[in-house]
N, C-alpha and C positions, 0 to 999 in steps of 0.2 A: 506668768510665763514670759520670758524675754522675747523681744521681737525676732531675734535670730533663731530661737528655738521654734517659734511659730512658723517661720519661713521654712525651716528644715522639715518640720512635721508636714507642712503643706506639700513640699516637694516629694516626701516619702509617700504620701497618700496619692499624689498625682501620677507617679510613675506607673503603677499597675493600670490605671485608667487609660493612660496614653498607650501603653503596650496593648491593651485590649482593642482599642480603636485602630491601632496600626494593623494588628493581625486580622481584624474584621474587614478592613479595607483592602489589604494587600495579600492576605493569606489565602484567598480563594484562587484556585487555578483558573485563569482567564485565557489560557492558550487554547484556541479553537482552530481546528484544521479547516481549510477551505474545501469546497466541493468543486470538482472540475467538470468539464464537458456540459455546458448548459444546452438544453434542448429548446425551450421556448419560455415565454413569459405568460403566466396566467393572471387574470384579474378576478379577485374575489371581493365580495361586499362584507365588511365587518363593521357592525355598529352604524350602519347607514353610510359608511364611507368605503370607497373602492381602494383596494390595496393591490399592488402588483407584486407577484411572487415569481421568482425564477424557478423553473422546473428543470432539474438536472438529469442527465442521461443515466440510465441503469444498464450496465453491461448485460446483454442478453445471454440466456443459458447456452451452453455448448456441451459437447460430448466428444472427447478424444481419448485415444489409447495412451496409457502411461508406459514408462520403461519396464514395468512388470507385466504388461499385457492387459492389465485391468482397465476398463473404461472409467474415466473420471469426468464429472460434470462440474459446471460452474457453481451450481447449487451446493454441491458437496464441498467445494473449496472455500466457500464463504460461510458455510453453516456454523453458527455460534462463534464466529470470529472474523477473520480477514485473510486475504492472500496477497502476495507480491507477484505481479505478472511481468514477464519479460519475453522478448522474442530473439531467437538466435538460430544458428545452424552449426552443426558439429564440425564442419570443415572450415569455418571462419578462422582465419589465421591470427588475428590480433585483438579486435575489440571484444569478441565474445569471450575468449578466455579471461580477459581482464574483468569483464562484467561478472562472469560466473565466479571468479575468485572473490569478488566483493560480496556476492550473494552467499558464499560460504560463511562469511562473517555474520550475516543475518540469520542463517540457519543455526549457527552455533549459539548466538545470543539468545534465541528463543527455542532452543533444542527441547526444553522441558515444558513448553507451553503449547498444548494441542490446538489452541485457537489460532495459531499463526502457521500458515502454509505458504509454500512457494510454488509457482507454476511457470515453467519455462516452455514456451511454444516454439517448435521448429518452424522455420519458413521454407525448409527444403525437405518435405516429407519423402521425396523420391530417393534421397540419400539416407535420411534419418528414419530408418525402420525402427520397430520396437527393439529388435536385437541390438542395433547400433546405438540406440539411446540408452540401453541397459549398460553397455560398456562405457558410454560417455558419462552417465550419471555416477557410475562407480568411480570414475577418475576424479570426481569432485567430492566423493564421500557423501553423496546424497542419501539422506535417511529415508527409509521406506515409510510412506504415509505422511511425510513432512515436505519433501521437495519432489515435485512431479515434473518429469520431462515428457512432453506431450506431442504426439504426432497424429496424423489422420489425413483426411481429404484436403488437398491443397487449396481448392476453392473455398472451403469452409474456414481454413486457417487464414487465408488472405482476407476474407470477409471479417473475421474476428479482429484482425490487426487494423484494417482500414475503416470499417464501419462501426465497430464496437469501441475500440480504443482510439480510433481516429488518427492513426498514423498516416503519413503521406502515402497515397496509392502508388504502386510501382509504375514507372514510366515505360517498362518493357518487360522482357523475360529474364528470369534468373533470381535466385534467392537474395542476393546482395541488394537488390533494388527495393525490397520491402523490409529489409533488416533495419532495426533501430537499437540504439543504446539506451533508450528511455526505459526506465523501470516504473511501474505503476503500483500504487497502494489501493486496493479495492476493499471496501467495507462490507459488512454483513448484509447490506441492502443492495449490493452490486454497484455502488457508486464509487467513482474514482476520487480518492481523497488526497492523493499526492502523486507528483511526477518528479523523477530524479534522473540525473545523469549516472547511468549504471557503472561507468568506469571510474567515477570520481569517489575517492575515499571520503572526502568531505560531504558529498551529497548522500552517500550511503550512511554516513553517521547521522545525517538529518533524517533519513528514512527510519533508522533504528529508533531515534528519539520520537518520531511521529507515530510509529507503531505503538510505543508505550503510551503516548497521549491518547490514541484511539482506544486502546484497551482500557485505559482509565475511564474514558467516557462510557464504555460499556458497563463498568462496575459502578459508576456514579452518574447516572443519567440526569 
């Protein structure tokens, strides 16, 4: 066999080996979502050595009335899936409509996936009654059982925003002082896995991508 033929044969045999090594090295999904809201650091002994592990906050359970009048809990929202949390009030003139218009995109992208839910908490329950939220939800085409607009006791709602999601505490009275445009991605364990600027199309695109990533990790632990 001529040297040129030997070289060609070697190249032909080498190509699938290189392809296999490439796919093995780079074909694995290594995109991992961070976890937000650290609580404290624990030290554990493994193999005679101390290791420090960060313990992350889990959003405590809650119970609020939805636009249908049915009570919804945090455990229900995250059961077998995840939820996207946001804070708003229906009389907000600018940021809330922009944020909710972006959340419509999230709802439509995952319309057929029951593991993905949206929870929008009012910060002005005095105005946002169940009846008012029913009209408000309808204006955004909220799907029953998919996108929940939630109201209830103002103290409980404020505590959820400031203590559980750790938004800045209001400096005075009025819903605008506790309102935020930040949107949160909460996993099945109640941990916050993403924070996004809710009025930004680019950030909401990232939210959609990271929901897909989180669902993938559920299917491929």
